[in-house]
MARPA-556478 format. One record per residue (C-alpha): residue in one letter; y, x, z. Coordinates in nm, 2 decimals, decimal comma, padded with zeros to 4 digits. Layout:
REM MARPA-556478
+------+--------+--------+--------+
: resn :      v :      u :      w :
+------+--------+--------+--------+
:    A :      Y :      X :      Z :
...
+------+--------+--------+--------+
END
This chain:
REM MARPA-556478
+------+--------+--------+--------+
: resn :      v :      u :      w :
+------+--------+--------+--------+
:    M : -04,34 :  07,45 : -04,35 :
:    T : -04,12 :  07,63 : -04,10 :
:    P : -04,22 :  07,98 : -04,06 :
:    T : -04,32 :  08,08 : -03,72 :
:    T : -04,15 :  08,37 : -03,51 :
:    P : -04,40 :  08,63 : -03,40 :
:    A : -04,43 :  08,66 : -03,05 :
:    T : -04,27 :  08,95 : -02,87 :
:    P : -04,52 :  09,14 : -02,68 :
:    T : -04,48 :  09,17 : -02,31 :
:    T : -04,46 :  09,50 : -02,13 :
:    P : -04,71 :  09,49 : -01,84 :
:    A : -04,52 :  09,53 : -01,50 :
:    P : -04,56 :  09,87 : -01,35 :
:    V : -04,83 :  09,93 : -01,09 :
:    S : -04,73 :  10,08 : -00,76 :
:    V : -04,97 :  10,33 : -00,61 :
:    L : -04,99 :  10,48 : -00,27 :
:    A : -05,17 :  10,83 : -00,28 :
:    A : -05,22 :  10,90 :  00,08 :
:    G : -05,38 :  11,25 :  00,07 :
:    D : -05,45 :  11,51 :  00,33 :
:    H : -05,52 :  11,89 :  00,34 :
:    F : -05,87 :  11,85 :  00,19 :
:    V : -05,86 :  11,57 : -00,06 :
:    R : -05,49 :  11,64 : -00,15 :
:    T : -05,23 :  11,40 : -00,26 :
:    P : -05,19 :  11,58 : -00,61 :
:    L : -05,55 :  11,55 : -00,64 :
:    L : -05,57 :  11,18 : -00,61 :
:    I : -05,28 :  11,12 : -00,84 :
:    D : -05,41 :  11,35 : -01,12 :
:    A : -05,76 :  11,17 : -01,09 :
:    V : -05,60 :  10,82 : -01,10 :
:    R : -05,37 :  10,89 : -01,39 :
:    A : -05,67 :  11,06 : -01,58 :
:    E : -05,89 :  10,75 : -01,52 :
:    V : -05,63 :  10,47 : -01,57 :
:    G : -05,49 :  10,64 : -01,89 :
:    A : -05,14 :  10,58 : -02,04 :
:    A : -05,16 :  10,21 : -02,08 :
:    V : -05,05 :  10,12 : -01,74 :
:    D : -04,72 :  10,22 : -01,60 :
:    L : -04,82 :  10,38 : -01,27 :
:    R : -04,56 :  10,44 : -01,01 :
:    F : -04,66 :  10,67 : -00,74 :
:    R : -04,57 :  10,69 : -00,38 :
:    T : -04,71 :  10,97 : -00,17 :
:    L : -04,81 :  11,03 :  00,20 :
:    D : -04,96 :  11,34 :  00,32 :
:    L : -05,18 :  11,30 :  00,62 :
:    P : -05,24 :  11,59 :  00,90 :
:    W : -05,63 :  11,59 :  00,87 :
:    P : -05,80 :  11,83 :  00,93 :
:    V : -05,52 :  12,04 :  01,08 :
:    R : -05,50 :  11,76 :  01,32 :
:    P : -05,83 :  11,59 :  01,39 :
:    F : -05,91 :  11,24 :  01,31 :
:    H : -05,89 :  10,99 :  01,59 :
:    P : -05,91 :  10,61 :  01,65 :
:    V : -05,61 :  10,40 :  01,54 :
:    A : -05,60 :  10,04 :  01,67 :
:    E : -05,94 :  09,89 :  01,60 :
:    V : -06,05 :  10,14 :  01,34 :
:    D : -06,21 :  10,48 :  01,40 :
:    E : -06,18 :  10,85 :  01,24 :
:    A : -05,84 :  10,78 :  01,09 :
:    S : -05,54 :  11,01 :  01,04 :
:    G : -05,17 :  10,91 :  01,07 :
:    S : -05,03 :  10,59 :  01,21 :
:    E : -04,98 :  10,24 :  01,15 :
:    D : -04,62 :  10,27 :  01,14 :
:    E : -04,60 :  10,51 :  00,87 :
:    L : -04,87 :  10,37 :  00,65 :
:    I : -04,69 :  10,03 :  00,68 :
:    E : -04,37 :  10,17 :  00,56 :
:    A : -04,55 :  10,37 :  00,28 :
:    L : -04,71 :  10,06 :  00,14 :
:    R : -04,41 :  09,83 :  00,11 :
:    G : -04,44 :  09,67 : -00,23 :
:    V : -04,76 :  09,88 : -00,31 :
:    R : -05,08 :  09,72 : -00,50 :
:    V : -05,32 :  09,99 : -00,47 :
:    C : -05,38 :  10,27 : -00,21 :
:    V : -05,60 :  10,56 : -00,26 :
:    T : -05,67 :  10,77 :  00,04 :
:    Q : -05,94 :  10,93 :  00,27 :
:    F : -05,83 :  10,87 :  00,62 :
:    A : -05,52 :  10,61 :  00,62 :
:    P : -05,58 :  10,36 :  00,89 :
:    L : -05,62 :  10,01 :  00,75 :
:    T : -05,58 :  09,78 :  01,04 :
:    E : -05,51 :  09,41 :  01,08 :
:    R : -05,14 :  09,51 :  01,17 :
:    V : -05,13 :  09,71 :  00,84 :
:    L : -05,27 :  09,42 :  00,64 :
:    A : -05,04 :  09,14 :  00,79 :
:    A : -04,74 :  09,37 :  00,72 :
:    C : -04,82 :  09,46 :  00,35 :
:    P : -04,91 :  09,14 :  00,17 :
:    E : -04,87 :  09,31 : -00,18 :
:    L : -05,15 :  09,53 : -00,11 :
:    E : -05,46 :  09,44 : -00,34 :
:    L : -05,70 :  09,73 : -00,35 :
:    F : -05,75 :  10,00 : -00,08 :
:    A : -05,97 :  10,28 : -00,20 :
:    V : -06,11 :  10,53 :  00,04 :
:    G : -06,25 :  10,85 : -00,07 :
:    R : -06,55 :  10,86 :  00,19 :
:    G : -06,90 :  10,75 :  00,22 :
:    G : -06,82 :  10,51 :  00,48 :
:    P : -06,48 :  10,37 :  00,51 :
:    V : -06,47 :  10,35 :  00,91 :
:    N : -06,09 :  10,40 :  00,90 :
:    A : -06,07 :  10,05 :  00,73 :
:    N : -06,10 :  09,70 :  00,90 :
:    V : -06,30 :  09,57 :  00,63 :
:    A : -06,35 :  09,20 :  00,76 :
:    A : -05,98 :  09,19 :  00,82 :
:    A : -05,91 :  09,32 :  00,45 :
:    A : -06,15 :  09,05 :  00,31 :
:    R : -05,95 :  08,78 :  00,50 :
:    H : -05,62 :  08,92 :  00,37 :
:    G : -05,79 :  08,92 :  00,01 :
:    V : -05,77 :  09,30 : -00,01 :
:    T : -06,08 :  09,50 : -00,18 :
:    V : -06,20 :  09,78 :  00,00 :
:    T : -06,39 :  10,05 : -00,18 :
:    C : -06,54 :  10,40 : -00,10 :
:    A : -06,70 :  10,70 : -00,25 :
:    P : -07,08 :  10,69 : -00,16 :
:    G : -07,27 :  11,02 : -00,24 :
:    R : -06,94 :  11,22 : -00,28 :
:    N : -07,06 :  11,52 : -00,06 :
:    A : -07,43 :  11,47 : -00,11 :
:    V : -07,46 :  11,80 : -00,27 :
:    A : -07,26 :  12,00 : -00,02 :
:    T : -07,43 :  11,83 :  00,29 :
:    A : -07,78 :  11,87 :  00,15 :
:    E : -07,70 :  12,27 :  00,08 :
:    H : -07,56 :  12,30 :  00,42 :
:    T : -07,87 :  12,13 :  00,59 :
:    V : -08,09 :  12,38 :  00,43 :
:    A : -07,88 :  12,66 :  00,52 :
:    L : -07,89 :  12,55 :  00,89 :
:    M : -08,27 :  12,53 :  00,89 :
:    L : -08,29 :  12,86 :  00,73 :
:    A : -08,03 :  13,00 :  00,99 :
:    A : -08,23 :  12,84 :  01,27 :
:    A : -08,57 :  12,94 :  01,16 :
:    R : -08,47 :  13,30 :  01,10 :
:    R : -08,22 :  13,35 :  01,38 :
:    V : -07,93 :  13,43 :  01,15 :
:    A : -07,65 :  13,32 :  01,36 :
:    H : -07,78 :  13,48 :  01,69 :
:    T : -07,88 :  13,81 :  01,56 :
:    H : -07,56 :  13,84 :  01,35 :
:    G : -07,37 :  13,78 :  01,68 :
:    E : -07,57 :  14,03 :  01,85 :
:    L : -07,55 :  14,29 :  01,58 :
:    R : -07,18 :  14,26 :  01,57 :
:    A : -07,18 :  14,32 :  01,95 :
:    G : -07,38 :  14,66 :  01,91 :
:    V : -07,72 :  14,51 :  02,00 :
:    W : -08,02 :  14,61 :  01,78 :
:    R : -08,31 :  14,38 :  01,88 :
:    G : -08,65 :  14,51 :  01,72 :
:    D : -08,84 :  14,29 :  01,95 :
:    Y : -08,75 :  13,98 :  01,75 :
:    Y : -09,04 :  14,12 :  01,52 :
:    V : -09,29 :  14,02 :  01,81 :
:    Y : -09,52 :  13,76 :  01,69 :
:    D : -09,40 :  13,50 :  01,95 :
:    Q : -09,05 :  13,56 :  01,86 :
:    V : -09,04 :  13,53 :  01,48 :
:    G : -08,95 :  13,21 :  01,31 :
:    L : -09,11 :  13,02 :  01,02 :
:    E : -09,09 :  13,00 :  00,65 :
:    L : -09,01 :  12,66 :  00,48 :
:    G : -09,27 :  12,74 :  00,20 :
:    G : -09,59 :  12,56 :  00,30 :
:    T : -09,42 :  12,38 :  00,60 :
:    T : -09,42 :  12,01 :  00,67 :
:    V : -09,06 :  11,90 :  00,69 :
:    G : -08,95 :  11,54 :  00,81 :
:    L : -08,64 :  11,37 :  00,70 :
:    V : -08,52 :  11,09 :  00,89 :
:    G : -08,32 :  10,89 :  00,65 :
:    Y : -08,38 :  10,91 :  00,27 :
:    G : -08,04 :  10,82 :  00,09 :
:    A : -07,83 :  11,03 : -00,15 :
:    I : -07,82 :  11,32 :  00,10 :
:    G : -08,18 :  11,31 :  00,21 :
:    R : -08,31 :  11,29 : -00,15 :
:    R : -08,11 :  11,61 : -00,25 :
:    V : -08,23 :  11,79 :  00,08 :
:    A : -08,60 :  11,70 : -00,04 :
:    A : -08,54 :  11,83 : -00,38 :
:    I : -08,43 :  12,16 : -00,25 :
:    L : -08,71 :  12,19 : -00,02 :
:    R : -08,97 :  12,11 : -00,27 :
:    G : -08,82 :  12,41 : -00,45 :
:    F : -08,91 :  12,62 : -00,15 :
:    G : -09,26 :  12,48 : -00,15 :
:    A : -09,24 :  12,26 :  00,16 :
:    H : -09,42 :  11,94 :  00,20 :
:    V : -09,17 :  11,67 :  00,27 :
:    V : -09,23 :  11,36 :  00,46 :
:    V : -08,97 :  11,10 :  00,52 :
:    Y : -08,91 :  10,79 :  00,74 :
:    D : -08,65 :  10,54 :  00,62 :
:    P : -08,70 :  10,15 :  00,70 :
:    Y : -08,48 :  10,05 :  00,40 :
:    L : -08,67 :  10,25 :  00,16 :
:    P : -08,85 :  10,07 : -00,13 :
:    G : -09,23 :  10,11 : -00,11 :
:    S : -09,25 :  10,31 : -00,42 :
:    A : -08,94 :  10,53 : -00,40 :
:    S : -09,09 :  10,80 : -00,20 :
:    A : -09,39 :  10,87 : -00,41 :
:    E : -09,19 :  10,86 : -00,72 :
:    D : -08,99 :  11,15 : -00,57 :
:    G : -09,31 :  11,37 : -00,47 :
:    V : -09,26 :  11,32 : -00,09 :
:    E : -09,47 :  11,12 :  00,15 :
:    R : -09,34 :  10,81 :  00,34 :
:    V : -09,46 :  10,78 :  00,69 :
:    E : -09,34 :  10,61 :  01,00 :
:    L : -09,13 :  10,78 :  01,27 :
:    A : -09,39 :  10,84 :  01,51 :
:    E : -09,61 :  11,03 :  01,25 :
:    L : -09,32 :  11,23 :  01,11 :
:    L : -09,24 :  11,37 :  01,45 :
:    R : -09,59 :  11,45 :  01,51 :
:    R : -09,66 :  11,63 :  01,21 :
:    S : -09,34 :  11,80 :  01,10 :
:    A : -09,26 :  12,16 :  01,21 :
:    V : -08,88 :  12,09 :  01,11 :
:    V : -08,71 :  11,75 :  01,15 :
:    S : -08,37 :  11,68 :  00,99 :
:    L : -08,16 :  11,35 :  01,03 :
:    H : -07,99 :  11,19 :  00,72 :
:    A : -07,94 :  10,82 :  00,87 :
:    R : -07,61 :  10,65 :  00,87 :
:    L : -07,54 :  10,55 :  01,23 :
:    T : -07,56 :  10,20 :  01,32 :
:    P : -07,57 :  10,01 :  01,64 :
:    R : -07,94 :  09,99 :  01,60 :
:    N : -08,03 :  10,34 :  01,57 :
:    R : -07,79 :  10,51 :  01,81 :
:    G : -07,99 :  10,75 :  02,02 :
:    L : -08,28 :  10,74 :  01,77 :
:    I : -08,41 :  11,09 :  01,88 :
:    G : -08,41 :  11,13 :  02,24 :
:    A : -08,63 :  11,30 :  02,51 :
:    A : -08,95 :  11,11 :  02,41 :
:    E : -08,90 :  11,18 :  02,05 :
:    I : -08,85 :  11,54 :  02,07 :
:    A : -09,15 :  11,57 :  02,31 :
:    A : -09,34 :  11,43 :  02,04 :
:    M : -09,24 :  11,70 :  01,79 :
:    P : -09,48 :  12,01 :  01,79 :
:    E : -09,41 :  12,31 :  02,00 :
:    G : -09,19 :  12,57 :  01,83 :
:    S : -09,05 :  12,32 :  01,60 :
:    I : -08,68 :  12,29 :  01,47 :
:    L : -08,44 :  12,00 :  01,49 :
:    V : -08,14 :  11,98 :  01,25 :
:    N : -07,87 :  11,71 :  01,24 :
:    C : -07,60 :  11,70 :  00,99 :
:    A : -07,57 :  11,32 :  00,98 :
:    R : -07,38 :  11,17 :  01,30 :
:    G : -07,39 :  11,29 :  01,66 :
:    G : -07,49 :  10,95 :  01,76 :
:    L : -07,83 :  10,97 :  01,62 :
:    L : -07,93 :  11,25 :  01,87 :
:    D : -07,94 :  11,28 :  02,25 :
:    Y : -07,80 :  11,65 :  02,29 :
:    D : -07,87 :  11,68 :  02,64 :
:    A : -08,25 :  11,63 :  02,56 :
:    A : -08,23 :  11,87 :  02,28 :
:    C : -08,06 :  12,13 :  02,51 :
:    D : -08,34 :  12,07 :  02,77 :
:    A : -08,61 :  12,11 :  02,51 :
:    L : -08,46 :  12,44 :  02,42 :
:    D : -08,43 :  12,56 :  02,77 :
:    S : -08,81 :  12,49 :  02,82 :
:    G : -08,91 :  12,66 :  02,50 :
:    H : -09,05 :  12,33 :  02,35 :
:    L : -08,81 :  12,36 :  02,05 :
:    F : -08,78 :  12,69 :  01,87 :
:    A : -08,42 :  12,62 :  01,76 :
:    V : -08,18 :  12,32 :  01,71 :
:    A : -07,91 :  12,34 :  01,42 :
:    V : -07,62 :  12,09 :  01,45 :
:    D : -07,30 :  12,01 :  01,24 :
:    V : -07,21 :  11,70 :  01,42 :
:    F : -07,14 :  11,62 :  01,79 :
:    P : -07,12 :  11,33 :  02,04 :
:    E : -06,75 :  11,43 :  02,11 :
:    E : -06,55 :  11,61 :  01,86 :
:    P : -06,40 :  11,87 :  01,91 :
:    V : -06,66 :  12,00 :  02,14 :
:    P : -06,51 :  12,02 :  02,48 :
:    A : -06,49 :  12,36 :  02,63 :
:    G : -06,77 :  12,45 :  02,87 :
:    S : -07,01 :  12,21 :  02,69 :
:    R : -07,38 :  12,29 :  02,69 :
:    L : -07,38 :  12,29 :  02,32 :
:    L : -07,15 :  12,61 :  02,33 :
:    R : -07,39 :  12,79 :  02,56 :
:    T : -07,75 :  12,72 :  02,52 :
:    P : -07,97 :  12,99 :  02,34 :
:    G : -08,14 :  12,87 :  02,02 :
:    L : -07,87 :  12,62 :  01,92 :
:    V : -07,69 :  12,70 :  01,58 :
:    T : -07,36 :  12,51 :  01,53 :
:    T : -07,10 :  12,45 :  01,27 :
:    P : -06,79 :  12,24 :  01,32 :
:    H : -06,86 :  11,93 :  01,12 :
:    L : -06,81 :  12,10 :  00,78 :
:    A : -07,14 :  12,02 :  00,60 :
:    G : -06,95 :  11,82 :  00,34 :
:    A : -06,66 :  12,08 :  00,31 :
:    S : -06,66 :  12,19 : -00,06 :
:    R : -06,42 :  12,19 : -00,34 :
:    Q : -06,65 :  11,98 : -00,54 :
:    T : -06,64 :  11,73 : -00,28 :
:    A : -06,28 :  11,68 : -00,27 :
:    H : -06,29 :  11,64 : -00,63 :
:    N : -06,58 :  11,39 : -00,63 :
:    A : -06,38 :  11,21 : -00,38 :
:    A : -06,09 :  11,15 : -00,60 :
:    R : -06,26 :  11,08 : -00,92 :
:    T : -06,47 :  10,81 : -00,75 :
:    V : -06,19 :  10,62 : -00,59 :
:    A : -05,98 :  10,66 : -00,91 :
:    A : -06,27 :  10,52 : -01,14 :
:    D : -06,26 :  10,21 : -00,91 :
:    V : -05,87 :  10,19 : -00,95 :
:    A : -05,91 :  10,18 : -01,34 :
:    R : -06,18 :  09,92 : -01,30 :
:    F : -05,97 :  09,70 : -01,07 :
:    L : -05,67 :  09,72 : -01,31 :
:    R : -05,87 :  09,62 : -01,60 :
:    G : -05,99 :  09,33 : -01,42 :
:    E : -06,35 :  09,46 : -01,40 :
:    P : -06,56 :  09,45 : -01,08 :
:    V : -06,52 :  09,76 : -00,89 :
:    A : -06,82 :  09,98 : -00,85 :
:    H : -06,84 :  10,07 : -00,47 :
:    A : -06,68 :  09,75 : -00,31 :
:    V : -06,74 :  09,74 :  00,07 :
:    R : -06,81 :  09,39 :  00,22 :
:    P : -06,78 :  09,29 :  00,58 :
+------+--------+--------+--------+
END
């Protein structure tokens, strides 16, 4: 019997990864997260690309939106690369055609609008995202805006810094409301809406929700009441938007919906600018129908100089930073890195995005 020669184990080929970070989800953060999730069994060869967001705002690139950087620089960085981890790099038809080695494009955002998902599918590239990465930060910011609007925090802070002391804000018709015992309506009840509801219940608020995609029993299990949009608007002293923007719900809250809200109520938007008619909101503030409006998102970003949104009394604004926390950056990096590890092990990724 002829002895068999033991097979020589083959060394897996190195995996080329592009880490295209920015000033928030930094490139080293992405690299460290991928190394930690993948482990030492895979020889990872990293390339890097540093994108200018948010020092320079995101912008459309070819057919995708909310992107940072250019097609040319991404094509150059992706040559020979199998895996890309990023937040804002633009994955376009042109990029895909020029980078046939690419297999996985992992986007550290809740929705990969900077990726042409349909084109990626045609080219055999898997796109993943990071749902819920900023849920805690955005929920906390939402409630902070509710409180700031209800108690005139921003306005009185500005006046006091200018040397104006307004004791007349203690007049009954001028004072705001408490969240405790108040009915608050949430339009959208996904990862962020659920966390907002949990915080509000801690204040003692009664929470009603409208979400056409919500399973019938889900709201009852969370201790909130599910209602239709018309009833939510009619009953809620505070209305907060948490829906993802789609072609079907663009302009969801317009003049008629605002008019249906109780007089002296508060409207909050930390979701997407396209959900709300901002002129109608400003009109309702000017007429006194709404007590306050608090927004973190806008129909045009940055907000143009001279916009009504920068001068209407009763409007509390922050510059689209509800999700800006250090934990959000780490969550984004860990989530995409975990899908990279699954992909390289030949397992289904957890957060695949389909056309």
